[in-house]
C-alpha positions, 0 to 999 in steps of 0.5 A, spaced: 212 687 917 212 695 919 219 697 922 217 698 929 224 702 931 222 709 930 227 714 929 227 721 933 233 726 934 239 722 937 235 715 938 231 710 935 225 707 940 222 701 939 214 702 939 209 696 940 203 695 943 206 689 947 212 694 950 208 699 953 211 701 960 218 698 957 223 703 954 227 700 948 232 703 944 238 705 941 242 711 940 244 714 933 251 717 930 248 724 928 248 731 931 253 730 937 260 733 939 265 727 938 270 727 932 267 720 929 267 723 924 265 730 926 259 732 930 258 724 932 253 722 938 259 717 941 256 714 947 263 710 949 268 712 954 273 707 952 275 710 946 279 716 944 274 721 946 273 727 950 269 724 957 265 731 957 262 729 950 260 722 953 257 725 959 253 731 954 251 725 950 248 721 956 245 728 959 241 729 952 239 721 952 237 722 959 232 727 957 229 724 951 227 718 955 226 720 962 231 716 965 236 719 969 243 717 968 244 715 976 239 710 974 243 707 968 248 701 969 253 699 964 258 693 964 265 692 961 263 688 955 268 682 952 265 678 947 263 672 951 257 669 954 257 672 961 250 674 964 249 677 971 243 679 975 242 687 976 239 690 982 238 697 984 244 697 988 248 697 981 245 703 978 250 708 976 256 703 975 260 705 969 256 711 967 260 717 970 267 713 969 269 706 967 271 702 973 273 695 975 265 693 976 261 689 972 267 687 967 267 681 962 259 682 962 255 681 955 248 680 958 244 683 964 237 682 967 233 685 972 226 684 975 227 691 979 224 697 977 227 704 975 233 701 972 236 702 965 240 697 962 245 699 957 251 697 953 255 699 947 255 697 940 257 698 933 255 692 928 254 687 934 247 685 935 243 688 941 238 683 943 233 686 948 228 681 953 222 683 956 216 680 960 211 685 963 207 680 966 213 678 970 217 685 971 223 682 967 228 686 962 234 683 959 240 686 954 245 682 951 251 683 946 252 678 941 257 679 936 260 673 932 263 670 939 257 672 943 253 668 938 257 662 937 257 661 945 250 662 945 249 668 950 241 668 948 240 661 951 245 663 957 240 669 958 234 664 958 237 660 963 236 666 968 228 666 967 224 663 972 217 664 968 214 661 962 218 662 955 211 664 952 211 670 956 217 673 954 218 678 948 225 679 944 227 684 940 233 684 936 236 691 934 240 694 929 246 690 927 251 689 921 247 686 915 250 679 912 255 683 908 259 681 914 263 675 912 267 670 916 272 665 914 272 657 914 275 657 921 269 661 924 264 658 920 266 651 922 264 654 929 257 656 927 256 649 924 257 646 931 250 650 933 244 646 934 241 650 928 242 649 921 247 654 919 245 654 911 239 658 914 243 664 916 250 663 912 251 664 905 258 661 902 260 666 897 267 664 895 274 660 897 274 662 905 268 667 904 261 666 908 256 672 909 253 671 916 246 674 918 247 674 926 241 677 927 237 671 924 242 666 927 240 669 934 233 668 933 234 661 930 237 660 937 232 663 941 226 659 937 230 652 938 231 654 946 223 654 946 222 662 945 215 662 940 217 665 933 212 670 934 215 673 940 221 675 937 222 681 932 228 683 928 229 690 926 230 692 918 236 697 920 243 694 918 249 698 921 253 696 916 249 699 910 246 706 913 253 710 916 249 716 916 245 713 922 249 708 925 257 707 927 260 701 923 266 698 926 268 693 921 266 698 915 270 704 918 275 699 920 275 701 928 275 708 927 268 710 929 264 711 935 259 707 939 251 707 939 248 705 946 242 700 946 238 701 952 232 697 956 228 700 962 222 699 966 
């Protein structure tokens, strides 16, 4: 299948006939002002970076995608499975500066227009949800904790239309070079999907996990048609000239911003 995330300056944009009038994408690490390392396009205010750098990067992105910053919404993510509804009244939250608003949120959705849902990533899985006919968009953040706590199925509980009308895009995240230990593997073994389909045992207490595939299987198990789910070929941990990777760079790195708007 041809890659549907197309690379432009500072950003990958999802391009598909089904996503017309929906803006889906994720920033890259290239050609910015931050020192992660030099000239990195960091989008996170919560790491050690100059606030003016993030504002400048936001302004650059706003111009590229034609969504003014005052229409953006950004939660404070905590690797859990809390999903909240967003309205136009939430626009601007945590964009100019971080606040206590939307704390502990790793999933958002809205039926309103003129909102850009945003979250930061650096290996965890960005999962975009949309239904044009139902004027619905959503965004979830799924690391191993969010995946094992089934944030994608929690997102589906917020949907009041037929899942056959839902499209899901699974964006750039770590490859199965990401390894977990026996204790974490046991947590995945409890899920209602066969862990052997996305976990490869490589040695004593070492298991490679494909988090992108795990989330797709959870969605299919919950009733989303497989043909409605797209998984990108991009892997953050394998392409460090394009993406930040928290694990490969041992935490000393920036963050990309995933976004979806309508």
